[in-house]
MISE-749037 format. One record per residue (C-alpha): x, y, z; residue in one letter; residue number from 1. Coordinates in steps of 0.2 Angstrom, whole numbers. Each point is the difference from the previous one (the first is absolute). Last residue first. Example, Ala and Ser with C-alpha at 12.3 -4.5 7.8 and 13.67 -1.06 7.14 Angstrom:
BEGIN
u; v; w; residu; num
68; -5; 36; s; 2
-6; -17; 3; a; 1
//
This chain:
BEGIN
u; v; w; residu; num
678; 315; 1072; x; 376
-18; 0; -6; x; 375
6; 2; -18; x; 374
11; -16; 2; x; 373
-15; -11; 4; x; 372
-11; 7; -14; x; 371
15; -3; -13; x; 370
2; -17; 8; x; 369
-18; -4; -4; x; 368
1; 6; -18; x; 367
16; -11; -2; x; 366
-9; -15; 6; x; 365
-15; 3; -12; x; 364
12; 2; -15; x; 363
9; -16; 4; x; 362
-16; -10; 1; x; 361
-6; 8; -16; x; 360
16; -7; -8; x; 359
-7; -17; 5; x; 358
6; -14; 12; x; 357
0; -18; -6; x; 356
18; 0; -4; x; 355
5; 7; 17; x; 354
2; 16; 9; x; 353
11; 2; 16; x; 352
-1; 15; 10; x; 351
11; 1; 16; x; 350
-1; 13; 13; x; 349
16; 1; 9; x; 348
9; -5; 16; x; 347
-1; 9; 17; x; 346
16; -8; 7; x; 345
9; 1; -12; x; 344
-2; 10; -16; x; 343
19; 4; -4; x; 342
0; -11; -16; x; 341
13; -12; 7; x; 340
-9; 0; 17; x; 339
-16; -4; -9; x; 338
8; -14; -9; x; 337
7; -7; 17; x; 336
-18; 1; 6; x; 335
-7; -12; -13; x; 334
-17; -7; 6; x; 333
-9; 13; -9; x; 332
6; 14; 11; x; 331
-16; 9; 2; x; 330
-15; 4; -12; x; 329
-9; -10; -12; x; 328
-13; 5; -13; x; 327
-19; -2; -2; x; 326
-11; 14; -7; x; 325
-17; 1; 7; x; 324
1; 19; -1; x; 323
-3; 7; 17; x; 322
3; -15; 11; x; 321
13; -9; -10; x; 320
10; 15; -7; x; 319
-2; 9; 17; x; 318
7; -16; 9; x; 317
15; -2; -12; x; 316
5; 19; 2; x; 315
-1; -2; 19; x; 314
11; -15; 0; x; 313
13; 9; -11; x; 312
1; 13; 14; x; 311
-2; 18; -7; x; 310
12; 14; 1; x; 309
7; -2; -17; x; 308
-9; -14; -10; x; 307
10; -15; -3; x; 306
1; -12; -15; x; 305
2; -18; -4; x; 304
-3; -6; -18; x; 303
-4; -17; -6; x; 302
-1; -8; -18; x; 301
18; -6; 0; x; 300
13; 13; -4; x; 299
12; 5; -14; x; 298
-13; 2; -13; x; 297
-10; 11; 10; x; 296
13; 14; 1; x; 295
2; 10; 16; x; 294
12; -12; 9; x; 293
-4; -2; 18; x; 292
-11; 9; 13; x; 291
-12; 14; -5; x; 290
-2; 15; 11; x; 289
-16; 9; 0; x; 288
-1; 17; 9; x; 287
-8; 10; -14; x; 286
-6; -12; -14; x; 285
9; 1; -17; x; 284
9; -16; 1; x; 283
-16; -10; 6; x; 282
-8; 1; -17; x; 281
15; -4; -11; x; 280
4; -15; 11; x; 279
-17; -7; 0; x; 278
-1; 3; -19; x; 277
16; -10; -3; x; 276
-5; -13; 12; x; 275
-16; -4; -9; x; 274
9; 0; -17; x; 273
13; -12; 7; x; 272
-14; -11; 6; x; 271
-6; -2; -18; x; 270
17; -3; -7; x; 269
4; -13; 13; x; 268
-16; -9; -3; x; 267
3; 0; -19; x; 266
18; -6; 2; x; 265
-6; -14; 12; x; 264
-13; -7; -12; x; 263
-19; 0; 2; x; 262
0; -19; -2; x; 261
15; -3; 11; x; 260
-7; 11; 14; x; 259
-17; -9; -1; x; 258
9; -17; 1; x; 257
9; 7; 15; x; 256
-17; 4; 9; x; 255
-8; -16; -5; x; 254
15; -10; 7; x; 253
-1; 11; 16; x; 252
-18; -5; 1; x; 251
4; -18; -1; x; 250
14; 3; 13; x; 249
-13; 8; 12; x; 248
-12; -15; -3; x; 247
14; -12; 4; x; 246
7; 8; 15; x; 245
12; -14; 4; x; 244
-2; -14; 13; x; 243
15; -3; 10; x; 242
18; 0; -5; x; 241
4; 10; -16; x; 240
19; 0; 1; x; 239
3; -18; -5; x; 238
-15; 1; -12; x; 237
9; 11; -12; x; 236
13; -7; 0; x; 235
7; -17; 4; x; 234
-5; -13; 14; x; 233
5; 1; 18; x; 232
-17; -6; 7; x; 231
1; -15; -11; x; 230
-17; -9; -2; x; 229
-8; 15; -8; x; 228
-14; 11; 6; x; 227
11; 14; 6; x; 226
-1; -3; 19; x; 225
10; 11; 12; x; 224
15; 11; 3; x; 223
-1; 19; -3; x; 222
15; 10; -5; x; 221
5; -15; -12; x; 220
19; -1; -4; x; 219
6; 11; -14; x; 218
5; -9; -16; x; 217
8; 11; -14; x; 216
6; -11; -13; x; 215
-12; 5; -13; x; 214
-5; 18; 2; x; 213
-13; 3; 14; x; 212
-16; 10; -3; x; 211
-11; 4; 16; x; 210
-18; 3; -1; x; 209
-15; 10; 7; x; 208
-18; -2; 5; x; 207
-9; 4; 16; x; 206
-9; 15; -8; x; 205
-9; -4; -16; x; 204
9; 1; -17; x; 203
1; 16; -10; x; 202
18; -3; -6; x; 201
3; 18; 4; x; 200
-3; -2; 18; x; 199
-7; -16; 8; x; 198
12; -13; -6; x; 197
15; 7; 9; x; 196
17; -4; -7; x; 195
17; -7; 5; x; 194
14; -4; -12; x; 193
16; -10; 1; x; 192
14; -2; -12; x; 191
-4; 15; -11; x; 190
13; 1; -15; x; 189
-11; 14; -9; x; 188
-2; -10; -16; x; 187
-4; -17; 9; x; 186
-11; 8; 14; x; 185
-9; 11; -13; x; 184
-11; 12; 8; x; 183
-11; 13; -10; x; 182
-8; 13; 11; x; 181
-18; 0; 8; x; 180
-4; -18; 2; x; 179
14; -3; 12; x; 178
6; 18; 4; x; 177
-5; 5; 18; x; 176
3; -17; 9; x; 175
16; -3; -11; x; 174
12; -3; 14; x; 173
15; -6; -9; x; 172
14; -12; 5; x; 171
17; 0; -9; x; 170
13; -14; 3; x; 169
18; 5; 0; x; 168
12; -7; -13; x; 167
8; 17; -2; x; 166
-4; 0; -19; x; 165
-17; -6; 4; x; 164
-3; 13; 13; x; 163
6; 14; -11; x; 162
-11; -6; -14; x; 161
-15; -1; 11; x; 160
3; 17; 7; x; 159
-1; 7; -18; x; 158
-16; -10; -3; x; 157
-7; 6; 16; x; 156
2; 18; -3; x; 155
-11; 6; 14; x; 154
-17; 8; -3; x; 153
-4; 15; 11; x; 152
-17; 0; 8; x; 151
6; 10; 15; x; 150
-10; -9; 13; x; 149
-3; -18; -7; x; 148
17; 1; -8; x; 147
2; -10; -16; x; 146
9; -16; -4; x; 145
4; -2; 18; x; 144
18; -6; 4; x; 143
8; -16; 8; x; 142
18; -3; -5; x; 141
5; -17; 6; x; 140
15; -11; 6; x; 139
13; 14; 3; x; 138
15; -9; 10; x; 137
13; 4; -14; x; 136
-6; 18; 1; x; 135
-12; 11; -9; x; 134
-2; 18; 7; x; 133
12; 7; -14; x; 132
-13; -6; -13; x; 131
-14; 8; 8; x; 130
9; 16; 2; x; 129
3; 0; -19; x; 128
-18; -4; -3; x; 127
-5; 16; 9; x; 126
-19; -3; 5; x; 125
-14; 13; -5; x; 124
-14; 3; 11; x; 123
-1; 19; -3; x; 122
6; 3; 17; x; 121
15; -10; -4; x; 120
1; -18; 6; x; 119
10; -5; 15; x; 118
7; -18; -3; x; 117
-4; -11; 15; x; 116
14; -13; 3; x; 115
-5; -15; 11; x; 114
12; -13; 8; x; 113
-9; -16; 6; x; 112
4; -6; 17; x; 111
-17; -5; 7; x; 110
-4; 18; 6; x; 109
3; 6; -17; x; 108
-14; -12; -6; x; 107
-13; 9; 10; x; 106
6; 17; -8; x; 105
-1; -9; -17; x; 104
-18; -5; 3; x; 103
-5; 17; 7; x; 102
7; 9; -15; x; 101
-6; -12; -14; x; 100
-19; -1; 5; x; 99
3; 18; 7; x; 98
0; 6; -18; x; 97
17; 5; -7; x; 96
5; 17; -6; x; 95
15; 1; 12; x; 94
9; -14; -11; x; 93
6; -18; 2; x; 92
16; -9; 0; x; 91
2; -17; 8; x; 90
15; -8; 8; x; 89
1; -18; 6; x; 88
9; -3; 17; x; 87
-15; -9; 8; x; 86
-11; -7; -14; x; 85
-11; 7; -13; x; 84
-11; -10; -12; x; 83
-15; -6; 10; x; 82
-3; 16; 10; x; 81
2; 11; -15; x; 80
-10; -10; -12; x; 79
-14; -6; 11; x; 78
-1; 17; 8; x; 77
-2; 9; -17; x; 76
-14; -12; -6; x; 75
-9; 3; 17; x; 74
1; 19; -3; x; 73
-5; -2; -18; x; 72
-17; -7; 5; x; 71
-9; -17; 5; x; 70
13; -10; -9; x; 69
0; -10; -16; x; 68
17; -7; -6; x; 67
6; 2; -18; x; 66
15; -11; -5; x; 65
-12; -13; -7; x; 64
-5; 13; -13; x; 63
17; -3; -9; x; 62
8; 12; -13; x; 61
-6; 16; 9; x; 60
-4; 13; -13; x; 59
-8; 10; 15; x; 58
-18; 1; -7; x; 57
1; -17; -9; x; 56
6; -8; 16; x; 55
-14; 8; 10; x; 54
-13; -7; -12; x; 53
8; -17; 1; x; 52
-1; 1; 19; x; 51
-18; 5; -2; x; 50
-4; -15; -11; x; 49
9; -12; 12; x; 48
-10; 7; 15; x; 47
-17; -2; -9; x; 46
5; -17; -6; x; 45
3; -6; 18; x; 44
-18; 6; 5; x; 43
-7; -10; -15; x; 42
10; -15; 6; x; 41
-7; 2; 17; x; 40
-18; 1; -7; x; 39
3; -15; -11; x; 38
5; -12; 13; x; 37
18; -4; 2; x; 36
3; 8; 17; x; 35
9; 13; 10; x; 34
10; 8; -13; x; 33
-12; 14; -2; x; 32
-14; 0; 12; x; 31
-17; 0; -8; x; 30
-13; 14; -1; x; 29
-1; 0; -19; x; 28
-18; 6; -4; x; 27
-5; 13; 12; x; 26
16; 6; 8; x; 25
10; -1; -16; x; 24
-14; 8; -10; x; 23
-2; 14; 12; x; 22
19; 4; 0; x; 21
0; -1; -19; x; 20
-15; 12; -2; x; 19
7; 13; 11; x; 18
17; 0; -10; x; 17
-9; 0; -17; x; 16
-8; 16; 5; x; 15
16; 10; 1; x; 14
4; 5; 18; x; 13
-6; 16; 8; x; 12
11; 4; 9; x; 11
18; -4; 1; x; 10
9; -2; 16; x; 9
13; 11; 9; x; 8
7; 8; -16; x; 7
-18; 1; -6; x; 6
-5; 13; 12; x; 5
-9; 12; -11; x; 4
-18; -5; 2; x; 3
-13; 12; -6; x; 2
-17; -2; 8; x; 1
//
């Protein structure tokens, strides 16, 4: 089996991730913050250590500003629903995942004004148009770091400078880039960042986090117990009501430690090599149309394409059934991005290699696509 759907969730995980999840389940077992016995304290220590690893990954000055969530979608909802009020203005883009699009559409019904900047077919955003869209009512610019359809990496650092100069907060959806691209929340002027734990950070499904710069205090999306005597206590516990996924967070910490040990620059260089070969191999095939910028260094490690005369779902099915190669087809939870690219409603085939894929995996995928195109 060849797994090339890492943009959805990474597989396999590094061995330390599996070992950590099992170790927490077998030997820790306690509920963090719900007691003073050793197992509860050990569980709390796992949460703290994972927060510290995330802070190191993001260059965040205070790990207590990192809130655990069950995924990036929950993190996005906590931030957007907690920070925007009727009359506020938010700017986002046509590249966003439904986690952002559907949330801002819901908020629009509550009196929040939404501007959606149309990206180019290559996924690029015009910074001058972004600057012109900012008004005195603008409270937030919310952008993806890299499109999960086109793969294009947005110039977050430049957007951060613009937002800082305009005194507007910048929120970044880093679901596709945390663990794959360098992120410096201080250097890039990022005020809010949402990330998934189960993609390039190699954590288990059911893990994610939200980073909030000092002074940004959204109310809880979920009310309930936090273990402390004051249910309105400070971050991070205030936004983590209920029992957290301690085994998953332990596995997430092991995944992040793996990334830090391997080095983001090395990971990025390796994935760029896989993507370069993937792009080169698909370019020469009859009927194949690649979406986005054709240079690997300008995109995340994912590539969407269409095959003329063939439904993307059929291509995915043949790859799975005949070649045991796993890719994703459809709209990838981002229909506006497909409208931008001109691939709505059928969508695309998306191939997303990860750091644990081999160059042989790419060659076998390309061979399979050659067989499929030869039959068309």
